[in-house]
N, C-alpha and C positions, 0 to 999 in steps of 0.2 A: 700324167695321172693325178688326181685329186689329192691334195694334202689332207691327211688324217690327224685329227687331234684326240689323244687318249687322255682322259683326266683321271687322276689317281688321287682321291682324298685320302689323306695320311694322318694317323693319330698313333704314336707309339707302336710302330710296326718294325722295330728293329729285327726281331726274328724272321721276318718274311719278305721284306721290302726288296732285298737283293734278287731274290728268285722271281718276285713279281715283275721287277723291270726287266731283268733278262729275258722272261718269256715274251715280253711286249718287243723288246729292241731286236730280237732275232729276225724281225722282219726287214729285210733289206731292199725289197723290191719296190716298196711303196714310199713316197714322201711322207715322213712322219714326225709329229712332235708330241713329246710326253709332258703333260702339265701336272706335276705334283704339287698338291695343295697341302702345305705344312699346317696343320690346324692345332697348332699348340704342343707339338711333340716334346717331351721331357727326357726321352732317352736317345739312342745314337742313330735313329732313323734318318735324320737329315744327313748326317755324315756319310751314310752308307749310300745314300742317293747321290751325293756330289763325288763320292768315290769312283762313280762310273766315267766321268769325265767324257760324257758323250753330248755332243752339241744339240742333238735332239731332245735332251731333257732339260728343263727348266723347273725351278722351284720357286713358288709363290706364297706368299703368307695368307693363310685363310682366317675367317671371322672367329674362329674357336667357339662355334655354336653347334656343332655336330656335323655329321657327314652330308646331309641334305644341304646346308648352308656352304658347306666346303665345295660340294660338286658345282653349286652355282657359280661360286667364286672362280672355279676353273673354267666353266663355261664361258664367263665373261672375258676371260684371258684367251680363249681358244681362237686359233686363226684358220684353222682347217675349214674345209668344205664338208666334210664329214666328221661327226663326232661319236667316240665310243667312250665307254668308263671301264675301269678295272679298279676293285678294291685293293688296297694295299697288302693283302694277305692272300690273294687268289693269283690264279695263273691263266694265261692265254696259252691256247694250242698252237703249235706251228700253223703258218698259212692262213690263219684266220682272218688277219687284217686283209690279206690280199683277196681271199675269198668274198669277202663281204663287199669291198670295193667295187670287185668285178660285177657283182650282182646290181649294185646301185648305179654303175656306169652304164650297164648295158640294158637297164630297167629304168629309164627316167620317169616313168609314170609311178614308181615306188618311193615313198619318203623314208621307209626305214626297213631294215630286214634283221631278223633275229634268228636264234638257233636254239638247239637242245644244250643241255650242261650236265656236269658230273660233280659229284662231291669227292673231296679228299680229306685224308685225316692231317693232324698238325704236322706229320713228317712228309706229307706229300703223296701218301699211298692212296691209290684209288679206293673209294668205299662203294659208290654205286654211280651207275649211268641212270639219270633220271627219265622217265618215259614221258617225254614232252610232245610226242607226235611221231609217227612212222614215217609220214609222207610230207613232202614240199607242198605247201598251200598257203593261200592268203588268209590271214587271221584278223583283217581290219574288222568284219563284223563282230567277232568273238570280242574283241576289244571294246568295241562300241556298246556291247551288252554286258560289261563288267566281267568278262572272263579272260583270265590269264593263264597261260600254260608254261611259262618259263621265266627266266631271271633278267631283269632289265639289263645286266651286264653282258647278255648275248647280243643286245642290239647295237647297230650300227644305224646312225640317224644322220638325216642331212641337217646341217647346223641351223639353216633357217627354220626349219621345223621345230627343232629342240628349242631353240630360242623363242619361238611363237607361243610355245606352251608356258612361258614364263619360268621354266626350270622346276626342280623339286620345290615341294611346299613343306616346310619343316615342321609345321604343325602336326602333320600325318606321321611323325617320327619314324619308325622303322619301316612302315608302309609307304613311305613318300616314293619309292621306286614302282610299287603296284600302281599308285595314283598316276604316276608320270607315263607309265605304258598305257594307261586306258586314255589318258590326254593325248598322247601321241597318235593313237588310233583315231581320235575325233578330227585330227588335222590332215591325215594323209592315208594313204594305203601302205599296208604293212604285210611283209612276206615272211614265211617262217621255213627253214630248211632243218632237217632232221640231225644234221652233223653236230657233234660235241664242239662247240665254240667257247666254252669257258669252264673252269674248275674252281669250283667254290669250296673254300676251306673250313672245315668244321674244327673249332677250338674254343676254349672257355672265354677268351678274351673277346671273341668276336661279338658284335651287336646282338646277333640270333640268340647268343647263350648269356647275354648280360640282362635281357629284359624277359619280365615274365610272361607266362603264356597268356594270362587274362588281358594284358595290356596289348600284346603281340596280335592276338585273335581281334580285340577290339578295333584296332587301327587297320587291319585288313579289311575287316567287315565293313567299316565306315568309308574306306576308300571305294569299294564297289558300290556302296549305297549312294555315295557322291555322284559316281558315274550315272546310276539310274535318275538322280534328280537332274543332272544336266540334260539328259536325254528326254525326260518328260517337262521339266520346267524351266530349261535353259540356262540354269545356275545352280550351284550347290550351295549348302548352308556354309562352308568355309568362305565362299565367293561373296556371301550376303553378309558376312560377318557374324554369325551366330551357330557356330559349331557346337555340337554335343559336348558334354563335359567327359574327359576321359576318366576310365576307372583309376583308383588309386592302387598302387602296388601293393601286393600282399607279402612281398619278398620271400615268399615260400615255393611259388611255382616256376622257378627258373629251371629251365632243363639244361643239364650239363652236356657238354660235347661228347663225352664217353657214352652217354646214353642214347644220344642221337646216332652216333656212329655205330652203336650196336644194333639199334633199331634197323638201321639202313642196311648192315651187313646181313642181319637175319632175312630181311625182304629180298636182298640180292641172292642169297643162298637158295631161297626156295624157288625164286625164278629159274635159276641154273637147274635145280632139281627137276621142275616141271619140264624144262627144255630137253631133259635126258642127260645132262652134264654132271654125272655123280660126283666125279673127282673134283671139279670145279665148285661144286656145291658143298662138298665136305670142307674144302679149303676155306671158302667163306664162312662156314658154319664155325670152324676153329678159330677164324680171326674173331667172330663175334664173341666168342668165350673170353678171348684173350683181352679184348677190349674192356670187359666188366666182369671177371670171373666170379663174383660173388652173386650175380643174377642168375637164379636157377631157371629162368625161362630160357636163356641162350643154351644152357646145358640140355634142357629137354629138347628144345629145337635141333640140337646136333645129334642126339640119340635118334630122334625121329628120322633126320636125313639119312642116318647110317643105316637104319632097318628098312625103311620103305623103298620100294622099287623106283628108280628115278622115272621122269616122264608123266607120273600120276599127280593129280592135284593134291594140295595139302588138305587133310581133314581137319576142320576147325573145331 
């Protein structure tokens, strides 16, 4: 079996890193190395990693320039033929690594395989399964046209492909993963399977909830615009050294994890309701209220879930 390298960029993740590594290291059938990149941790994160005393885990020092640069440092040290990434606060489901290795081993024409993902809250409770596509299919053309459907941490990529991209581009900040997905699609064929291959944790210390909506939307939009530039012009503005000026943070539009979780729970509750699962819908609705009790929208949604017959579409 091919050796797999899992890169884990880490900054002050003492509350989550043990669970993250435990979820990755449960894989025993595939030769594995986990490259943890210490990006300047000031808490007990490194000590918790070393406490595993697992020869498959090694810690390297990162450049302390953010997760994109830390990921690139891990990629430079990766010895595997297949590379995956896992953030230091998220989880791998059982058998994920073996499943993706099998795909790439039995399909040499593919350069990468990805999957669906779900969100969990700070305590690890399931929030929502994201709708990334119901069927297994090739997504190469989507990526080449600037369309992404899932999270880069669901990807398993042949190492030579990932390295050929040049790695994450730190200028793109929180959207460097979106940009990397698109550039992988330029270099190889990419497959998608509908299975949940990653659990993304929502909490206030995550990158998603530290950056303002205006900045996040700008970088995601420009990553897709860059893809169109490469498709039509052969290179993008960042490659040419003349990227646009990012917007200044207004400091006001940061979306808290509780709001994010609540919105996803409300959405999940209505999907269960439309599917005819009244009890599950009410349970999700109650969880959404508990997540942010002062939000009247959640209470109104719970009341509507209780009185409307299950199996009918929500009236907007």
